[in-house]
N, C-alpha and C positions, 0 to 999 in steps of 0.2 A: 040305392042305400036305403034303409028302415031307416040304420041306429044310428047317431052322432058317431062320428066315426076320432080314432085319437088322432089330430094331424102331430105333424115337427112345427108344425109355428104354433102351434097348444103350447110343444118345450121347449121351443123359441124363448117364450114366453113367460116357464117355469123358470127360464136362466136367466132373464131378462131380471130376478127378483133374485135373483144366489141358489139355484135351488142346482145340482148336480147332477146329468144323468149318467144314462150305464145304458150303451148296442154293442153290439158287437154286428162282423159278418156272415152273412149264410152263402156256402159254395154249393152245397147238398141241401133236396125237398125235405120236407121235412114238418109236417104237423103237432107231431108230437111234440116235437122238437121244441116250436115257437108255440107253441105253449106250457108249455113245463119252463123256458124258461123267463116268460110273462110272471109264473108264479112266482119264481128265484128273485123276481127284481126289478129285470131289467124294462127300457125302456123305451126303445126302439128297437127295429131290426134291419139291416142294409141285406140285400139283394142284390146279389154280389153274377152280373154277367158278363166281368170285364176279366175273372179268372174260371176256373172249373170245367163246369160240366154243364153248373143250372142252362137252363131255353128261357125263350119270353113266355109260351106257351105255362112252361111248368111254375114260375111266380107269380100266377098271375091268382092263381088258386094262394099261394104262399099273402096275398094279399089281402082276402079274403078273411086269413084263419089270424094271420097281426088286428086284423079291423074286432074278429070275432072277441080277441079276446081283450082289445083297447093295448095292443100297441102301434105307435107309430113305421109307417113304412115305406123306405127309405128304399131307390133303385139307383145303383149303380152301376151305368149305363159302357157299355164295350168303350167311346168312346167321345169327341168331342165332333156325334153326329146327328143334326136334325133328326131323320128318323125314325132314331132311339127314345128319344129326349121323349117325342111326342109317343111315339106308343107309352112312355110306359108312365106318364101323367094320363092319359088317356084308361088307362084299366086301374087308376085308382092310385095311383102310388105318391103321396100327398110330399117331397120332396123329391126331387134328384140329383147327384151325386154325382160331378163329370171328372174326367182323372185323366191325370199329366196337363193341368190344364200352365202354359207360357206368360203368356200377353195377354196383355187385355184387352186386346182389340175380340182375341180368343173369349175371353169373359163376357165380353155384351153382346156377342154372339148369342152365346147359351141363352144368357136371356132373354135376349131377342126371340132365341126356341121357345122358352118357356110360359110366352108374355101372347095377348093377344093384342090386339089390337085396341088403344091407338100406342100400346105400349110394348108392343110386341108385335112378334111375324108368325104367330104357331097358328097352323091347321087349325081349323074352325070345322066341327062338330059337335051340336047340344047330344046329340045318341047314344054316347058313347061314358059307357060304367063312371068316368074321374067329373062328370055332366050331367051326373043325372038316370040316366037313360030316357034323354028329354025331356022328365019332370018338369021342368024351372027355362023353359028354351030363353028368354028374355032375360035371365036375370045369371044363370050358368060363371055367363065370361068376367063381367067385374069377381063373385064370387072366387072363379080360377086365377085370379088377379093377384087379386089380394091371398091366398088362403096356401096359393103352395110354393115350397123353400126350394132357393137352388144353393148345391151346396157347389164347391169346389176343393177338387184333388192340386197341387203344387209339389213334386216329384222330384222338380232336379233342378241345377246351378240355372239354369236359367228363371225356371219359374224361381228361387229363387232374389236369382238377382233381379226381378219384375213384380218382386210381394209387396208394394208399395201398393203402385200401380194396379193391380188384379185386385187387391183388397176393394178400393175404392171403387171398385164402380157401381153403380146402384144395379139394385137387384139379388148383386151376391149375401149371403145371410149367413151362410155357413162356409170355414175355410177348415184343412184339415193338411196337413203336411205325412207325406206317404214317403210313412221311414222309412219301410223294412227298402222301398229304393233310394233314396236316398243315401242309406246307408252304401247301399254297393259304388255308388255312385264315387265318395266317400269312401270306396273304400277299405270301410266299416263292416261287412258285407255279415250281417246277422245279429247287429249290436245296434236292434233301437231304440237305443237306451242311451249311444255311444252322445259325450261331449257336447260331439260340433253339433250331433241334431239335436237330440234337446236342445240347443241353443239357436238350432232354427226355423225350430217348434219354439221357441217363449219369444223371438226375435219380433214371431209374425202375430204372436196374441198383443204382443202389445199396437204393431200394424189393427188389427181387430178391437180394439179396445180405442184406438183416435177414433177409426169412421161406423163404429159403434155396433164393427160386426163378430161374430158366435166364433166357433175354433173347438175342435176333438181331435179329444189327445190321446195315443197308448196305451197303452196299458196291461197287463201279464201279473198285478198283485196290489196290494194295498202300499206297498212299501215303494211304489215308481212310480203310485200318482204324489209324493213327494218331492219328485225332482224340478216338477212344474209350477212346484213356490205359492200354489192356490191360486194363481190369475186369473186373477176376473171372467179375461175374455174369455178364458177354458172352458168352459159349459158342461161337454158331454166328453166320457169318458167311454173309446173303446174297448174290450176286450181280447184275451183270444178267443178264437173264434169256438162255435162249439166239440167241432171235433177234438179238437188239440185238448179243451177241456173235461170232453169225454174221457182221451189218455191218460191222460197223469192225475185221473179221480180211479181209472181201471188200473195199471202204473205201481197209484199207489195200496192198490188193496189187496191183490197181487201176490207183490211186495214184501207189506205185514203180514200175509198170512202163509205164504214159504218160510215169513224169518222163523213163525215161531217153531219153522222141523227138530 
């Protein structure tokens, strides 16, 4: 890494200053998509290993592209797994996002896997990309513990019930409510902006504010932003995925052309 990369930690610092950041998930490969989204104004991308087709080998060059563009690269790992967390951080992800966290004990374990001793139990290797390929074998551990951010997703009733304890865990930096999963659980499938879902998001944001943590919320349009009442703990918005944005633009174009016939 010869240039200074944009890290998710730096975005958190901007969020503390009241700035709202914009990101989205990516489930398919596409370097030109990453560049285009940066030019459009996106601040971070969440490279998704939980759903769809992306493999670990594919996300590594995507991390390179994010860094070259000046975007923060977040990796949503497949689950609460030590190996996937370690490999994502070794590859240079500046934040890992862990799905379906339901208890404070799980949250504490995730933090342990993300941090080197004495703060955690992350397996140590100074020669990986995330540690500069061995260029700083003495200082990389402290730097990693300082710079790496940890984000968790609370998705179901158990996590909602335990959100206060989960968010309070030291080392958890950012929280999301899995609005798609929660909507399904609540019997309002597909309605990620249902009042019950938004209530859970706002309740979580109140807890984040209490403990000095930050939060990401889902939006599809500018109108959705108002649902979150400009909550100070909600510093990030994750939008529709690139393929959805592309589909809507294509549909609007095709419909408008045919409407002229």
